[in-house]
N, C-alpha and C positions, 0 to 999 in steps of 0.2 A: 788348452785345447778342448777340455770338457765344456768350457763356456761356449765354444763354437758349436758344439753339438746341441746344446740347449737352445741357442739362437736359431739353429736350423729347424729344430722341432717346433719351437714357438711359431716360427714363420709358417710352417706347414699346418699347424693346428689352428692358428688364429689369423691366417692370411686373409680370410674373408670377414674378419671381425668388424672392420670399419663399415663395410657395406651392410653387414648384419645389423649393427647398431642403428644405422640410418633407416633400414627397413623397419626395425622394431618401433622406432619413433612414429612411423606412419601407420603401422599395422599392429599396434599392441592392443591389449584388451580394452583399454579406454577408448581407442579409436573405433573399435568394433561395436562397443556399446553405444557410442555416439552415432554410428551409422544405423544401428537398430532403432535408436530414438528418433532419428530423422524419418526413417521409413514408417515407423509407428505413428508419428505426428501427421504425416501426409495422409495415411490411411484413415486415421480417426477423424480428421477434418473432412475428408471426402465422404465418409459414411455418416457424418453428423454426430459422432460421439463427442467430438470437441467442436465448439463453435468456432467459426472462421476467425473472428476477431481475437479470441483467446489463442488460437493457433498461431497467429502472427506474433503475439507476445511470447509464446513458448519458443517459437522459431528464433527470435532475437536472443532469448536466453541461452538456447543451445549454441548459437554462434559465439556468444560471449564466453560460455564455459569452455568451448573448444579453443578459443583464442587464448584464454588464460592458461589452459593446460599446455599450450604450445610454447609458452615462455620458458626460457632456459632455467632449469632447476625446479620447475613447477611440478607439483604432484599430479599424477595421472591415475586416479582411482581405478581399480580393476573389479569393483563390485557395484552393481546398479544402486544398491542402497546407500553407497557413499557418493554416487554421482547425483542422485536425485536432490539431496539438500543443496547442492551447488546451483541447481536449476531453480528450485523454489526460492532460494535467497534472492534471485533476480526477478523471477516472474510471479512469485507468490504461490500460496498453497494450491490454487486452482490449476497450476501446471501439472499436478499429479493426475488430472483427468486423462492425460496422455497415456497413463499406465493402465487404463481400463481394458479389461480382457487380457491382461498380461500377467506373468509371474516370473520370478527368477527361475522357476522350473522350466520355462520355455526360452527365457533370455539366455541362460547359461549354455544350453545345448546349441542355441543359434550362434553364440560367440564361438563355441567349439567348431561348428560347421564352417563358419567364415574363415577360421584359421586353417582348418584341415584342408579345405579346398585350395587355398593359396599354397599351402605346403605341398599338397599333392601335385599341383601344376609345376611348382618349383622343382620337385623331385623328377617329374617327367622331363623337364628341360635339361636337368643335369644328366639324367640317364641318356637322353638323346645325344647329348654332347659327347659322352663317353663312348657311346655306340659309334658315332661318326669317327672318332679317333681309332677305335678298334678296327673299323672297316678299312680305314686308310692303311693301317699296318698290315691287315690281311691281304689287301691288294698288292702292296709292296713286296710282301713275302709269300705270294701265292704259289711259287714254285720252289720255295726253300725247303729242302728235305730235312726233317727233324725226327728224332725218336719220339714215339708215343708210348705211354706206360699204362699197364693194368696191374693191379695187385702190387703196385709199388716198384715194378721192374719193367725194363724195356720190353715192349710187346711187338709192335710193328712199326715200320716207318710210315710217316705221313708227311704232309707239308704244314708249315706254320700257318699258312693261309687257311687250310682246312680246319686246324685246331681252333683258330680264332673265330672262324665262322660258326663253329659249334657254340662258342661263348656268345656270339652275336645272336644266335637262335634263342639261347636261354634269356638273354637280355630283352629280346623282342617279346618273349612271353610275359616277362615282367611288365613291359610297356602295355601289353594287352590287358593285364590284370589292373593296372592303374586306370586305364580307360573304362574298364568295366566297373571298377569301384567308383569312378566319378558319377555314374548314373545313380548310385545310392548315396554318395556324399552330398551331391548338389540338390538336396531336398530340404525344405525349410521347416523347422519345428515351430517357428514363431506364430503366435496366435492360438497355440494349444492350451495356453494358460497353465494352471497347476497340473492338469492332466485331462480335464473333461470339458475344455473350452469354457465359455461364459455366456451370460444372457445378453451381452453387448453384440451388435451386428459386426463383428470383426471379419474383415475380408482377408482371409489367409492367403488366397491366391494373389491378391494385390500386394501383400507383404512380400510374398515370394518373388514376384516380378521386380519389385523395387530393389530387392537385395541381390538380384541376379540368379536366384535359384530357379531350377527348371519347373518345380511344383512344390506344394507343401507335402510333408510326411502326412499321409492321409489320416491314420488313426491317431487321435490326440494323446492317447495313453502311450502308444508306441513312441510318439514324437519326442517326448522328454524323458521317458522312464526306461525304455528298452533299446531304442535305436542307438543312443550314445555308447552302449556297451558292445553290441555286436558289430557295429561299424568300427569301433576302436580296435576290436580284435581283428577285423578284416584288414584294416589299414596297416596295423603293426605287423600282421602276418605277411602281407605283401612285401613290406620293407625288409623283414627278416629273410624272406625267400631270396630277395635280391642280394642281401648281404652275404648269404651262404654261397651264392655264385661268385661274388667278389672275393670271398675268403678262399674258395677253391682256386681261383685264378692266381691269387697271391701265393698260395702253397705250391702251385705248379712252377712259379718262378723261383721260389725258395729251393726247389729240388735242384736247380742249377747253381744257386748261390752256395750250396753245400759242397760243390765240386771244386777241385783245384783248377780245372780248366773249363769254366762254364761257357756255353755257347750263346747265352743270352744274359745281358746285364742291363743296369741302368746307366744312363749317361752320367759321368762324374760331374759333380758341381752341386747345384741346388738340390738334387735328388738323393745325393749320398752324403755321408758324414764320416769324419775320421774317428779313430780311437784316441783315448786320452793317454794310452801307453804303447799300443801296438802300431808301428808305423806302416805296416803292410795293409791295414784294414781300410776298406771302403764300404762302410756300413750302408745297407740299402734303406736309408731313412724313409723315403717315400713309400717303399714297399711295406715296411712294417707299420707305418702310420695308416696305410690303407687297411691292412688286416686288423689293426686295433680299432679303427672306426667301424669296421664291419662287426667286430665284437660288441661295440657299444650299441649298435642297432639291434643285434640279436638279444643282448641283455635287456634293452628297453622293452622289446616285444615280450620277453618272458616276464618281466616285472609287471607289465600291464595285465598279462594273462593271470598271473598269480593274484594280484590285487583285486581283479574283477571276479575271480572265481568265488562262487557261493555267496554272492552279495544279493541281498533282497532288491527287487526292482524299486527304483526311486531313491536309493541311497546315493550319497554324494561321492562315493569312493572313485567312481570312474568318470566323474564330471569335473572334479576340481584338481588342484595341484598337489594333493597328498601323494600322488604317484607320478611316474613319467608319463605325460599325456601323449596320445597318438601323434599329435602335430609335431611334438619334439622329436619323436622317433622318425617321422618323415623328414624333418629338417636335418637330422643327423645322417639319414640315408642320402640326402642330396649332397651333403659335404663329402660323404664316402665316394659318391660318383665323381665329384670334382677331383678327389685324390686319385681315383682310378684313371681318369683321363690324363692326369699328370704322369702317372706311371707309363701309360700307353704311349704318350708323346715322347717319353724319354727312353724307350727301349732301344738297345743296341744289340743287333743280331750278328753273330759271327757265322756266316753260312758255311764256310769251309770246316769250321770246328764242329758244327752240327752234323754235317755229312760224315765227318770222320768218326763221330761217336756212333752213328748208325752203322757205319762200315766195320766198326770194331766188334760188333756182336752179331748174333744169329737171328735177328728179328724178321728176316725175310724167308725163313724156312717154310712158313705156311704156304707161300706162293710156290715154292719148289714142289711141295706135295700136290698143290692144286694143278700145277703144270703137268705133272706126271699123269694125273687122272684125266685132265682135259685133252691132252695131246697124244698120250700113249695108252690110254685106257687102263692105267694101273689103278688097282683098288685104292681108295683113299687111305685106308688104314695101313696098307703096305707103304705107301708114299710117306705117310706121317711117321711110321716107325723108322724108315730109312733116314728121313730128315733128322729125327731125334738122335739116332746113332751117329749121324754126321756131326751134330752139335757136340755130343760127348767126346768124339775123337778130336775135333778141332779145339775145343776148350782144353782138353787134356794135354794137347801138344802146343798150347800157346799160339794157335794159328787163327788168323782172321779168315772169314769166309772166302775172300778173294785169293787167299794163299793156300787153300786146300789143294794138295796134289791130286790130279785127276785120276791117276791110277788107284790111289787110296779111295777115292770117291766110288769108283767102279767096284772095288773089292767090297766096300761096305754095303753097296746095293745088292751085290750077289749074296752076301750073308743074310741080309734082310729078306730077300726073296726066297731063301731056303728055310725060313723060320717055320716051326711047327704050326699046323693049322692052315697053311697055304697049299694050294694044289701042287703036287709033285712036278707037274710039267710047267710050272710058272717060269717064264723066261728069266734067266739070271743076269742078263746083260742090261746095263743101264740104257734105257731107250732115248737118251738125249745126247746130242753132240756136246763137246766141251764148251763150245761157244754158247749154245742154248742153255746149258746148265748154268754157266756163269751169268748170263743175262737174267735168268729166272731168279738167281740168288742175289741180284743187285737191287738196291733200294729204288733207283729210278725205274728199273724194269717192273718191279712189283707195283709201284704207284701208277705207271702207265697202263698196266694190265687191268687195273681196277675198272669194273664196268657197272657196279651197283649205283643206284640212285643215292646221291648225297655223298659219294666217295671222294677221295683226294685227287682223282685224276683232273687234269687241267680244265677240261670242258665242264665238269661238274662244279669245280671251284669257281670258275668264271660265271656260270649260271647262278649259283647260290649268292655270289657277291652282288650280282645285278639285282636279284630279288630282295636281298637284304637292304640295298640302297633304296629301292622303291618303297619298302616297308617303312624305313626310317623317314623318308620324305612324307609318307602318308601320316605317320605319327606326329611329325612336326607341323603338318598342316592342321591336324586335329587340335594340337596344343594352341596354335595361333588362333584358331577359331574360338576356342573356349576363353582365351584371354581377351579377345576382341569382344566376346559376348559379355564378359564381366565389366569391361570398360564401358560398354554401351549402357549396361544396366546402371552403373554408377553415375554416368552422365545423365541418364533419365531421372535418377533420384535427385541429383543436384538441381536439375531444372524444375522438377516438381516442388522441391523444397523452396527454391528461390521464388517461384511463383506464389507459393503460399505465404512467404515472408513479406512480399511486396504488394500483393493484391488486396485491395480494401474489402 
């Protein structure tokens, strides 16, 4: 049976491995260096740095090197100095003219940027997908009464739709952060050379356009020596922020898994796993794999921060693979979002059990105090004291709120109204009928009475759900636009390169 658990875990952790391996073959470091070489060759020929005839020779060499690297089992070097000999072996030493005005100091940050922007968009897509699933559950459970907790104990009733829309709001902020980070991510370091450009007429704007960047990083020192550090901190920080929200969501579900009668669980099957010895166990595999992946993201972000701390500008620590690179943290966060979606798609809610848990405690007493002030002009502190004494009596006698004897309720109010510090002429009779008292003390009554912006009342949940869906649609349109822009830039590079390779 333990073997079954292992298989389930492997499926969850590596379910996307085949697709990831395929993606890596197309978008590994070798492929990104090849893309940079093609853009550099087009630009250097256009600016006259490389003669056109030599450019055609180099272009054919680049095609051959790429074709050789695409063969099964072929080496795909991840360092320009290991790629260059492959080119010169075909095109001769003059092929190195393509490298004029460049350095690994700007090539490596450009490789990082190319990967980071792909991973950023992949994370945005996974996040949007998880948000869509969350909104579907929020709509389905818009009126499902559930307990909400503060300080680890039941605080007030709300609806599951209201709670999930709170998470949707947090996820939307992370989406905003990704969009804002894109503006700083999609800037090109290429052409900055070692750090101070060069005497060659390198067209950095043309390089940026060919590679689909919005513009060059303006300051050439910043481009290769500073931006890779602070952008890495920004990207890993955004991922860690999202992971913290995912972890909080997982812990909220765990609060139910700790109970003998949970009101929310995962659908049994692929999302759960058995114990090797305890037949009653239905372990929430998908839930703890989500939490563990969130921990991987936070750990990766912390590792980058520690490794980058107190490093001289220009050092390779935050540019190479001596540490967990920001792109890997983004990729891990995308996998976390895919797991989050699986959890959301597999949630099973017992509405009757949730309502029963709310009804078993006294989380509606705030509304009772509010009702006394709002409808009978009872000072809030008196109403609060009365409600607190009511809770003490009810719990002490093993009573649910709905089972409180109304005569005892009136007695407790009279005693509270006689407390020291209150006016002697304070009315001692409870100013609510039994029907109104019980309505104020009910969860549906409290939720329906809510009037504040963003509350759990049906009208507000419906409004927020609509706005959340519009925000998601906007974010998805933004993502599609950015991906279309990159595809268009790549098509433009391919066309320019093909023209260079075939034009006499």
